[in-house]
VOGU-824263 format. One line per field, with one value per atom (N, C-alpha, C): residue number from 1; residue in one letter; x, z, y. Coordinates in Angstrom, 1 decimal, always signed. Each point is the difference from the previous one (the first is absolute). Layout:
BEGIN
k <- NUM_...
r <- A_...
x <- X_...
z <- Z_...
y <- Y_...
***
This chain:
BEGIN
k <- 1_1_1_2_2_2_3_3_3_4_4_4_5_5_5_6_6_6_7_7_7_8_8_8_9_9_9_10_10_10_11_11_11_12_12_12_13_13_13_14_14_14_15_15_15_16_16_16_17_17_17_18_18_18_19_19_19_20_20_20_21_21_21_22_22_22_23_23_23_24_24_24_25_25_25_26_26_26_27_27_27_28_28_28_29_29_29_30_30_30_31_31_31_32_32_32_33_33_33_34_34_34_35_35_35_36_36_36_37_37_37_38_38_38_39_39_39_40_40_40_41_41_41_42_42_42_43_43_43_44_44_44_45_45_45_46_46_46_47_47_47_48_48_48_49_49_49_50_50_50_51_51_51_52_52_52_53_53_53_54_54_54_55_55_55_56_56_56_57_57_57_58_58_58_59_59_59_60_60_60_61_61_61_62_62_62_63_63_63_64_64_64_65_65_65_66_66_66_67_67_67_68_68_68_69_69_69_70_70_70_71_71_71_72_72_72_73_73_73_74_74_74_75_75_75_76_76_76_77_77_77_78_78_78_79_79_79_80_80_80_81_81_81_82_82_82_83_83_83_84_84_84_85_85_85_86_86_86_87_87_87_88_88_88_89_89_89_90_90_90_91_91_91_92_92_92_93_93_93_94_94_94_95_95_95_96_96_96_97_97_97_98_98_98_99_99_99_100_100_100_101_101_101_102_102_102_103_103_103_104_104_104_105_105_105_106_106_106_107_107_107_108_108_108_109_109_109_110_110_110_111_111_111_112_112_112_113_113_113_114_114_114_115_115_115_116_116_116_117_117_117_118_118_118_119_119_119_120_120_120_121_121_121_122_122_122_123_123_123_124_124_124_125_125_125_126_126_126_127_127_127_128_128_128_129_129_129_130_130_130_131_131_131_132_132_132_133_133_133_134_134_134_135_135_135_136_136_136_137_137_137_138_138_138_139_139_139_140_140_140_141_141_141_142_142_142_143_143_143_144_144_144_145_145_145_146_146_146_147_147_147_148_148_148_149_149_149_150_150_150_151_151_151_152_152_152_153_153_153_154_154_154_155_155_155_156_156_156_157_157_157_158_158_158_159_159_159_160_160_160_161_161_161_162_162_162
r <- X_X_X_X_X_X_X_X_X_X_X_X_X_X_X_X_X_X_X_X_X_X_X_X_X_X_X_X_X_X_X_X_X_X_X_X_X_X_X_X_X_X_X_X_X_X_X_X_X_X_X_X_X_X_X_X_X_X_X_X_X_X_X_X_X_X_X_X_X_X_X_X_X_X_X_X_X_X_X_X_X_X_X_X_X_X_X_X_X_X_X_X_X_X_X_X_X_X_X_X_X_X_X_X_X_X_X_X_X_X_X_X_X_X_X_X_X_X_X_X_X_X_X_X_X_X_X_X_X_X_X_X_X_X_X_X_X_X_X_X_X_X_X_X_X_X_X_X_X_X_X_X_X_X_X_X_X_X_X_X_X_X_X_X_X_X_X_X_X_X_X_X_X_X_X_X_X_X_X_X_X_X_X_X_X_X_X_X_X_X_X_X_X_X_X_X_X_X_X_X_X_X_X_X_X_X_X_X_X_X_X_X_X_X_X_X_X_X_X_X_X_X_X_X_X_X_X_X_X_X_X_X_X_X_X_X_X_X_X_X_X_X_X_X_X_X_X_X_X_X_X_X_X_X_X_X_X_X_X_X_X_X_X_X_X_X_X_X_X_X_X_X_X_X_X_X_X_X_X_X_X_X_X_X_X_X_X_X_X_X_X_X_X_X_X_X_X_X_X_X_X_X_X_X_X_X_X_X_X_X_X_X_X_X_X_X_X_X_X_X_X_X_X_X_X_X_X_X_X_X_X_X_X_X_X_X_X_X_X_X_X_X_X_X_X_X_X_X_X_X_X_X_X_X_X_X_X_X_X_X_X_X_X_X_X_X_X_X_X_X_X_X_X_X_X_X_X_X_X_X_X_X_X_X_X_X_X_X_X_X_X_X_X_X_X_X_X_X_X_X_X_X_X_X_X_X_X_X_X_X_X_X_X_X_X_X_X_X_X_X_X_X_X_X_X_X_X_X_X_X_X_X_X_X_X_X_X_X_X_X_X_X_X_X_X_X_X_X_X_X_X_X_X_X_X_X_X_X_X_X_X_X_X_X_X_X_X_X_X_X_X_X_X_X_X_X_X_X_X_X_X_X_X_X_X_X
x <- +153.0_-1.4_-0.3_-0.9_-0.2_-1.1_-0.1_-1.1_-1.4_-0.1_-1.3_-0.5_+1.0_-0.3_-0.4_+0.1_-0.4_-1.5_-0.9_-1.4_-0.5_-1.3_-0.5_+0.2_-0.1_+0.2_+1.5_+0.9_+1.4_+0.2_-0.6_+0.1_-0.5_-1.2_-0.5_+0.8_+0.6_+0.9_+1.2_+0.6_+1.2_-0.3_-1.1_-0.4_-0.1_-0.7_-0.2_+1.3_+0.9_+1.3_+0.8_-0.1_+0.7_-0.5_-1.2_-0.6_+0.5_+0.1_+0.5_+0.1_+1.1_+0.2_+0.1_+0.5_+0.2_-1.3_-1.0_-1.2_-1.1_+0.2_-1.0_+0.1_-1.1_+0.1_-0.5_+0.3_-0.5_-1.5_-0.6_-1.5_-0.6_+0.6_-0.5_+0.2_+1.1_+0.2_-1.0_-0.2_-1.0_-1.4_-0.4_-1.3_-0.1_+1.1_+0.0_+0.1_+0.6_+0.1_-1.0_-0.7_-1.0_+0.4_+1.1_+0.5_+0.3_+0.3_+0.3_+1.4_+0.2_+1.4_+1.0_-0.3_+0.9_+0.4_-1.0_+0.3_+1.0_-0.3_+1.0_+1.4_+0.1_+1.3_+0.7_-0.8_+0.6_+0.4_-0.8_+0.3_+1.2_+0.1_+1.2_+1.2_+0.0_+1.1_+0.5_-1.0_+0.3_+0.6_-0.6_+0.5_+1.5_+0.3_+1.3_+1.0_-0.4_+0.8_+0.3_-0.9_+0.2_+0.7_+0.3_+0.7_-0.8_-1.4_-0.8_+0.0_-0.1_+0.2_+1.4_+0.9_+1.4_+0.4_-0.9_+0.3_-0.9_+0.2_-0.7_+1.0_-0.1_+1.1_-0.6_+0.7_-0.2_+0.6_-0.7_+0.5_+0.6_+1.2_+0.7_+0.4_-0.3_+0.6_+1.4_+1.0_+1.3_+0.5_-0.3_+0.4_-0.5_-1.3_-0.5_+0.6_+0.5_+0.6_+1.5_+0.4_+1.4_+1.0_-0.5_+0.8_-0.1_+0.6_-0.3_+0.6_+0.8_+0.6_-0.7_-0.8_-0.8_+0.3_+0.6_+0.4_-0.6_-0.1_-0.3_+1.3_+0.4_+1.3_-0.4_+0.5_-0.1_+1.4_+0.0_+1.3_-0.1_+1.2_+0.1_+0.9_-0.5_+0.8_-0.2_+0.9_-0.1_-1.4_-0.6_-1.3_-0.1_+1.1_+0.0_+0.0_+0.4_+0.1_-1.1_-0.8_-1.0_-0.9_-0.6_-0.9_+0.7_+1.2_+0.8_+0.5_+0.2_+0.6_-0.9_-1.3_-1.0_+0.1_+0.0_+0.2_+1.2_+1.1_+1.3_-0.1_-0.6_-0.1_-0.9_-1.1_-0.9_+0.7_+1.1_+0.7_+0.8_+0.2_+0.9_-0.8_+0.6_-0.6_-0.5_-1.3_-0.6_-0.9_+0.3_-0.8_-1.4_-1.1_-1.3_-0.8_+0.3_-0.7_+0.9_-0.2_+0.7_-1.1_+0.0_-0.9_+0.9_-0.3_+0.7_-0.8_+0.8_-0.6_+0.4_-0.8_+0.3_+0.7_+1.2_+0.9_+1.4_+0.8_+1.4_+0.8_-0.1_+0.6_-1.0_+0.4_-0.9_-1.1_+0.4_-1.0_-0.4_+0.4_-0.4_-0.4_-1.1_-0.4_+0.1_+0.8_+0.1_-0.5_-0.6_-0.3_+0.9_+0.6_+1.1_-0.4_+0.1_-0.2_+1.2_+0.2_+1.1_-0.2_+0.7_+0.0_+0.8_+1.0_+0.9_+0.6_+0.6_+0.7_+1.1_+0.7_+1.1_-0.6_-1.2_-0.6_-0.4_-0.5_-0.4_+1.2_+1.1_+1.2_+0.6_-0.1_+0.5_-0.9_-1.3_-0.8_+0.3_+0.2_+0.4_+1.3_+1.0_+1.3_-0.1_-0.9_-0.2_-0.6_-1.0_-0.6_+1.1_+0.9_+1.0_+1.0_+0.3_+1.0_-0.6_-1.3_-0.6_-0.3_+0.6_-0.2_-1.3_-0.7_-1.2_+0.4_-0.2_+0.4_-1.1_+0.3_-1.0_-0.1_-1.2_-0.3_-0.5_-0.9_-0.6_-0.5_+0.2_-0.5_-0.9_-1.2_-0.9_-0.5_-0.2_-0.5_-1.5_-0.6_-1.5_-0.5_-1.0_-0.6_-1.2_-0.9_-1.2_-0.5_-0.6_-0.6_-1.4_-0.8_-1.4_-0.2_-0.7_-0.3_-1.3_-0.6_-1.3_+0.0_-0.7_-0.1_-0.9_+0.1_-1.0_-1.3_-0.9_-1.2_-1.2_+0.2_-1.2_+0.1_+0.9_+0.2_-1.1_-1.1_-1.0_-0.9_+0.0_-0.9_-1.4_-0.4_-1.4_-0.4_+1.0_-0.3_+0.0_+0.1_+0.1_-1.1_-0.9_-1.0_+0.5_+0.5_+0.6_-1.0_-1.2_-1.0_-0.1_+0.5_+0.0_+1.2_+0.9_+1.1_-0.4_+0.4_-0.5_+1.1
z <- +127.2_+0.3_+1.1_-0.2_+1.0_+0.9_+1.3_+0.9_-0.6_-0.9_-0.6_-0.9_-0.5_-0.9_+0.7_+1.3_+0.8_+0.4_-0.6_+0.3_+1.1_+0.3_+1.1_-0.2_-1.3_-0.3_+0.4_-0.4_+0.3_+1.5_+0.7_+1.5_+0.6_-0.5_+0.6_-0.3_-1.2_-0.3_+0.9_+0.1_+0.9_+1.4_+0.5_+1.4_+0.1_-0.9_+0.1_-0.1_-0.9_-0.1_+1.2_+0.7_+1.2_+1.1_+0.0_+1.1_-0.1_-1.3_-0.2_-1.4_-0.6_-1.5_-0.4_+0.9_-0.3_-0.2_+0.8_-0.1_-0.8_-0.6_-0.8_-1.4_-0.7_-1.4_-0.7_-1.2_-0.7_-0.1_-0.1_+0.0_+1.3_+1.1_+1.3_+0.2_-0.5_+0.1_-0.9_-1.2_-0.9_+0.6_+0.7_+0.6_+1.1_+0.8_+1.1_-0.4_-1.2_-0.4_-1.1_-0.5_-1.0_-1.4_-0.4_-1.4_-0.4_-1.2_-0.5_+0.4_+0.0_+0.4_-1.0_-1.3_-1.0_+0.3_+0.5_+0.3_+1.2_+1.0_+1.1_-0.4_-0.9_-0.5_-0.7_-0.8_-0.8_+1.0_+1.0_+1.0_+0.8_+0.5_+0.7_-0.8_-1.3_-0.9_-0.1_-0.2_-0.2_+1.3_+1.2_+1.3_+0.2_-0.4_+0.1_-1.0_-1.2_-1.0_+0.4_+0.6_+0.4_+1.3_+0.7_+1.2_+1.2_-0.1_+1.2_+0.8_-0.6_+0.7_-0.3_+1.0_-0.2_+0.2_+0.6_+0.2_+1.0_+0.2_+0.9_+0.8_+1.3_+0.9_+1.1_+0.3_+1.1_+1.2_+1.1_+1.3_+0.7_+0.3_+0.6_+1.4_+0.9_+1.4_-0.1_-0.1_-0.2_+1.1_+1.2_+1.1_-0.3_-0.3_-0.2_-1.3_-0.9_-1.2_+0.2_+1.2_+0.2_-0.1_-0.2_-0.1_+1.3_+1.1_+1.3_+0.3_-0.9_+0.1_-0.9_+0.6_-0.8_+0.5_-0.8_+0.4_-0.8_+0.6_-0.7_+0.1_-1.2_-0.1_-0.6_+0.8_-0.6_-0.5_-1.2_-0.7_-0.7_-0.4_-0.8_-1.2_-1.2_-1.2_-0.5_-0.8_-0.5_-0.7_+0.3_-0.5_-1.6_-0.6_-1.5_-0.5_+0.8_-0.4_+0.5_+0.9_+0.8_-1.0_-0.9_-0.9_-0.8_-0.5_-0.8_+0.8_+1.3_+0.8_+0.4_+0.0_+0.5_-0.7_-1.3_-0.7_+0.4_+0.1_+0.4_+1.4_+0.9_+1.4_+0.1_-0.8_+0.0_-0.5_-0.7_-0.5_+1.2_+1.1_+1.0_+0.8_+0.2_+0.7_+1.3_+0.3_+1.3_+0.0_-1.0_+0.0_-0.7_+0.8_-0.6_-0.3_+0.5_-0.4_+0.3_-0.9_+0.2_-0.2_+0.9_-0.1_+0.0_-1.0_-0.1_+0.9_+0.8_+0.9_-0.4_+0.2_-0.4_+1.1_+0.2_+1.0_-0.5_+0.5_-0.5_+0.6_+1.3_+0.6_+0.4_+0.1_+0.3_-1.0_-1.3_-1.1_-0.6_+0.6_-0.5_+1.3_-0.2_+1.0_-0.7_+0.6_-0.6_+0.9_-0.5_+0.7_-0.4_+1.0_-0.3_+0.8_-0.6_+0.7_-0.3_+0.9_-0.1_+0.9_-0.4_+0.8_+1.3_-0.1_+1.2_+0.1_+1.1_+0.3_-1.1_-0.3_-1.0_-1.4_-0.3_-1.3_+0.0_+1.1_+0.2_-0.1_+0.7_-0.1_-1.4_-0.7_-1.4_-0.8_+0.2_-0.8_+0.4_+1.3_+0.5_-0.6_-0.1_-0.5_-1.5_-0.7_-1.5_-0.1_+0.8_-0.1_+0.2_+1.0_+0.3_-1.1_-0.7_-1.1_-1.2_-0.1_-1.1_+0.4_+1.1_+0.3_+0.8_+0.5_+0.8_+1.4_+0.5_+1.4_+1.0_+0.8_+1.0_+1.1_+0.3_+1.1_+1.2_-0.2_+1.1_-0.4_+0.9_-0.2_+1.1_-0.3_+1.1_-0.4_+1.1_-0.2_+0.0_-1.1_-0.1_+0.7_+0.9_+0.7_-0.8_-0.4_-0.6_-0.9_-1.1_-0.9_-0.3_+0.0_-0.5_-1.0_-1.1_-1.1_-0.5_-0.6_-0.7_-1.1_-1.1_-1.0_+0.4_-0.7_+0.2_-0.3_+1.0_-0.2_-0.4_-0.2_-0.4_-1.5_-0.7_-1.4_-0.8_-0.2_-0.9_+0.7_+1.4_+0.7_-0.4_-0.1_-0.3_-1.4_-0.9_-1.3_-0.2_+1.0_+0.0_+0.9_-0.6_+0.8_+0.6_+1.3_+0.6_+0.5_+0.0_+0.4_-1.0_-1.2_-1.1_+0.1_+1.0_+0.1_+0.4_-0.8_+0.2_+0.6
y <- -17.9_+0.0_+1.0_+0.9_+1.0_-0.5_+0.5_-0.4_+0.2_+1.0_+0.2_-1.1_-0.8_-1.1_-1.3_+0.0_-1.2_+0.3_-0.8_+0.2_-1.0_+0.1_-0.8_-1.5_-0.5_-1.4_-0.4_+0.8_-0.2_-0.1_+1.0_+0.0_-1.2_-0.5_-1.2_-1.2_-0.1_-1.1_+0.1_+1.1_+0.1_-0.4_+0.5_-0.3_-1.6_-0.6_-1.5_-0.7_+0.4_-0.6_+0.1_+1.2_+0.2_-0.9_-0.3_-0.8_-1.5_-0.5_-1.4_-0.3_+0.4_-0.1_-1.5_-0.8_-1.4_-0.8_+0.3_-0.8_+0.6_+1.2_+0.7_-0.4_-0.3_-0.2_+1.2_+0.2_+1.2_+0.0_-1.2_-0.1_+0.5_-0.5_+0.5_+1.5_+0.5_+1.5_+0.7_-0.5_+0.6_+0.1_-1.1_-0.1_+1.1_+0.2_+0.9_+1.5_+0.2_+1.4_+0.4_-1.0_+0.2_+0.1_-0.7_-0.1_-1.4_-0.2_-1.4_-0.4_-1.3_-0.5_+0.5_+0.1_+0.5_+1.5_+0.8_+1.3_+0.1_-0.9_-0.1_-0.3_-1.0_-0.4_+1.2_+0.7_+1.1_+1.2_+0.2_+1.0_-0.3_-1.3_-0.4_+0.1_-0.4_+0.1_+1.5_+0.9_+1.4_+0.6_-0.4_+0.5_-0.5_-1.2_-0.6_+0.7_+0.2_+0.7_+1.4_+0.7_+1.4_+0.1_-1.1_+0.0_+0.3_+0.1_+0.2_-1.3_-1.1_-1.3_-0.4_-0.1_-0.2_-1.5_-0.8_-1.4_-0.6_-1.3_-0.8_-0.8_+0.1_-0.5_-0.9_-1.0_-0.9_+0.6_+0.0_+0.5_-1.3_+0.1_-1.2_+0.3_-1.0_+0.1_-0.6_+0.8_-0.4_-0.9_+0.2_-0.9_-1.4_-0.1_-1.4_-0.6_+0.8_-0.5_-0.3_+0.1_-0.3_+1.1_+1.2_+1.2_+0.8_-0.4_+0.5_+1.4_+0.5_+1.3_+1.0_+0.9_+0.9_+1.4_+0.8_+1.4_+1.1_+1.1_+1.3_+0.8_+0.4_+0.8_+1.4_+1.0_+1.3_+0.4_+0.5_+0.3_+1.3_+0.5_+1.2_-0.3_+0.6_+0.0_+1.5_+0.4_+1.4_+0.2_+1.1_+0.3_-0.1_+0.4_+0.0_-1.4_-1.0_-1.4_-0.9_+0.6_-0.9_-0.8_+0.6_-0.7_-1.1_+0.3_-0.9_-1.2_+0.2_-1.1_-1.0_+0.2_-0.9_-1.4_-0.1_-1.3_-0.7_+0.7_-0.6_-0.5_+0.7_-0.5_-1.2_+0.0_-1.2_-1.3_+0.1_-1.2_-0.6_+0.7_-0.5_-1.1_-1.1_-1.2_+0.5_-0.4_+0.3_+1.2_+0.9_+1.3_-0.4_+0.2_-0.3_+1.2_+1.2_+1.2_+1.2_+1.0_+1.3_+1.1_+0.9_+1.2_+1.3_+0.8_+1.3_+1.0_+0.7_+1.0_+1.4_+0.9_+1.4_+0.7_-0.3_+0.7_+0.0_+0.9_+0.0_-1.1_-0.3_-1.1_-1.0_-1.2_-1.2_+0.0_+0.0_+0.2_-1.4_-1.1_-1.3_-0.8_-0.8_-0.9_-1.4_-0.9_-1.3_-1.1_-1.0_-1.2_-1.1_-0.7_-0.9_-1.3_-1.2_-1.2_-1.0_-0.9_-1.0_-1.2_-1.1_-1.2_+0.1_+0.8_+0.1_+1.4_+0.2_+1.3_+0.2_-1.1_+0.1_+0.5_-0.6_+0.4_+1.5_+0.5_+1.4_+0.9_-0.4_+0.8_+0.0_-1.0_+0.0_+1.0_+0.0_+0.9_+1.5_+0.2_+1.4_+0.4_-0.9_+0.3_+0.3_-0.8_+0.3_+1.4_+0.4_+1.3_+1.1_-0.2_+0.9_+0.1_-1.1_+0.0_+0.7_+0.1_+0.8_+1.4_+0.5_+1.4_+0.3_-1.0_+0.3_+0.2_+1.2_+0.3_-0.5_-1.0_-0.5_+1.0_+0.4_+1.0_-0.7_-1.0_-0.7_-1.3_-1.0_-1.4_-0.4_-0.4_-0.5_-1.4_-0.8_-1.3_+0.1_-0.6_+0.0_-1.2_+0.2_-1.1_-0.4_+0.9_-0.4_+1.2_-0.4_+1.0_-0.3_+1.0_-0.2_+1.1_-0.3_+0.9_-0.2_+1.0_-0.2_+1.1_-0.3_+1.0_+1.1_+1.1_+1.1_-0.6_-0.2_-0.8_+0.8_+1.3_+0.7_+0.5_-0.6_+0.4_-0.7_+0.6_-0.6_-1.0_+0.0_-1.0_+0.3_+1.2_+0.3_-0.4_-0.3_-0.4_-1.5_-0.8_-1.4_-0.6_-0.7_-0.7_-1.2_+0.1_-1.2_-1.0_+0.3_-1.0_-1.1_+0.2_-1.0_-1.0_+0.2_-0.8_-1.4_-1.0_-1.4_-0.8
***
């Protein structure tokens, strides 16, 4: 799907889903972007199939969930293998996210959580055994994130939110 194929209705739908996908119904979204609920369902299905919407994720406070060890790991894998290694790395216990970076060294950013220091060390050892060179490990204290909140905001009438 090219950016030209995403129209104002799609942008409004994406904007509203980013604000709170869990509490929004297709009927509410349809009212806010000016289309029927069936159109919203079809648009969301198409955006998911085309990979524009890649998923819906719960944001977890790992410390409150009993996973008190939360690390950011910068690592290097051979550039030619970087894209192929992401799925393999995601299978390692404790790895919750992997970002590919466009650099020759330190070309992966990993988020790693664990119950204990021993668990974290096991995950790091598993990464090492799979040829992932650890460059830097940092303890994460807190994270705040928000979606790009201007994607289609002007195409969603938020005054209709009930």
